[in-house]
N, C-alpha and C positions, 0 to 999 in steps of 0.2 A: 570540573569539577563539581560533584553533583549536588549539594548542598543539605541540607536537613531533608527526612522526608515531611511531608505536608508544607510548607514553606513555600509558599507561592512567587516569591521573590527570590527563590533562589539559581532558578535559569528563566529570567524573564521573555517570554517569543513580542519584543518589540519588534526587532526586523530579521525578517527572513534570512535565511541563507543557506536556503534549498527549497526546490518545489517540484512536485511531482502530482502529473496532470491522471484523473484518475478518467478510468473507463468506464461509464453509468449506462453501457449499453445493454446489460445483463434485462432478460425478461420477465423471468421466475427466480422463484427461491427468493430465502429471507436474506440471503448477500449479494453483495457485488460477485461474490469471491474473490479478494484481492489475496497476493500472495505474500505473508507478512514475513514469515519464515521457512526457508530452505535449507535440505540438508543434502549434502552430498551419497549417493547409495551404489553409483558405479562412475569408476573413475578412469573412464579410457581414452578421454581427449586430451592429448599432449601438442605445445604448439603455442598456448594460449601466450598473450602478450599481456603485459603490466599496461591497464590502464584499457587496455582493449573491452567494447563494448560489443555483447551478442545479446541475439533473440532466441527465447526457445522456438523451435518449430510446431507448436502447441501452446495456445492459451496468450500468446505476446507478450509473456514474464521477459523483461530487458532486466541484464545485471552488468555491471563493469568489472572490472578483472580488479582487486585491490592490492591482491597478494599472489606471487607465483612459488608452488615448489619443484622438484628437479623435475629437469626434461618439460620443461612449460608449463607442466600441471596445476590447476585451481589451488589453489591455498584459501584466501580469501574473497569475497563478492561482497556487493555493495547493489542491492536492489534500485534499477534506477526507475523501471516500471512496473506495477504489481501486477498487470495484468487482469484481467478479468476471467468469472465462471471457473476458478479455480475448486479447488473441495482439497481436503486433507488425504491426505497419500496419493493426490495426482502425482506423478511423474514427470517432469519435465527436462527434457534432451537439448543442450547446448552443443555447437561445435565450433571448434575456433576457425576464424576466419581463414590465417592461414599452416594451422598443423591439419592435425587428421586424428581420427575418431570421434565421439564423443562423452559428453559428461553426465549422469542425470543425476539430478536434483531431486530429491520429494518433500511435496508440500508439508509443510510441520504445523502451519498456525495460517489461520486468515486474520486478515485486519491489513490496515497499514504500516508499511514497512518504516521502521526509524522510530516506531513508537514506545519502545521498551522502557524508557527513561521517563520521559512527558508524549504529551499527545501532540499533536498538529491543529494548526489554526485553518480554516478554509476559507476559500473564496469561490466563491459562485457566480459563474458565468451567466448561465440561462436560468429561468424562471420556471418556469413549465408551467402547467396549467394552476398550481394553485401555491409554487413555490413552496413545498415541503422538503425536508429532508430530514432523516432519520441518522442518527450517528450514537454511536458509545464514546460515552465518554470514558477519560482517563478515569474515573472513580468504577468504571464497571456498569453505570449505570447509563439503562438505555432511554434517548429525548428526543424529541420530535418537535422541528422548528417550523412552526407554519406562517405562509406570507413572506419568507424570505421572496427580496427583488435579484433581478439582475446585476450585477456587480457589486454583491455585498462580500461586507468580508466578515467572518466570523471570527470573533479572536476568541473562540473557546480551543479546550483542549481536547478532540477527538484522538480517538485509537481506532476506530473504523466507520464506515459508512455503511447503512445499512438498507436492502433495497425495500423492507419493509419492518415495521416494528410497530406496536400496543400500544396508545398515549397514553398519558391517565385518567383520562375516564372509559378503558377499555374500548376504546377504537382504532381498530386497523389501518393503519394510515400506509400509502408507498411513497419513497422518494421521487419526486419528477423534476427534481432544481435537473443540470447540465451543465455542463463544462463547468466540473469542479475540479480547483489543482487543493491540494494540499501544501500547506507550509510550514516551514520548519526553521 
């Protein structure tokens, strides 16, 4: 049930039902390049199994097969790990573990997967040098949080974690926290 738009109690994030660890190791660019939306571009893989988990040959994107078409072709997926350093229009290849051929997906959108209706809360495991994390909020605004300590839970609704951002004072800042987990 979606509830009313703007009603913060419509889908409260009191307890997480899913978690995705985020790879914060990208060293350049303004985004970490998390693959949020994928679209099938070449459908030559056959023999996938329902609930099978496969990882792309590049960028470490991990998907779960949640629906199948005829001959064990991918019908629908869920992104379990959005990888890192992806860019719009990158092509990711997946091969079934017991089938043949490959299925190629094109990255259509960057950000945290599963945030089409609601953002994700964040857990920060490592504080880095300054405890800074730059995020894109559910509203679309970019916000920089400073002084975040290791083991912090951020009860915010983020749709992306950015590598760099410009704060309200016009100062460019960089995310330096580590071991971030998106909680849904």
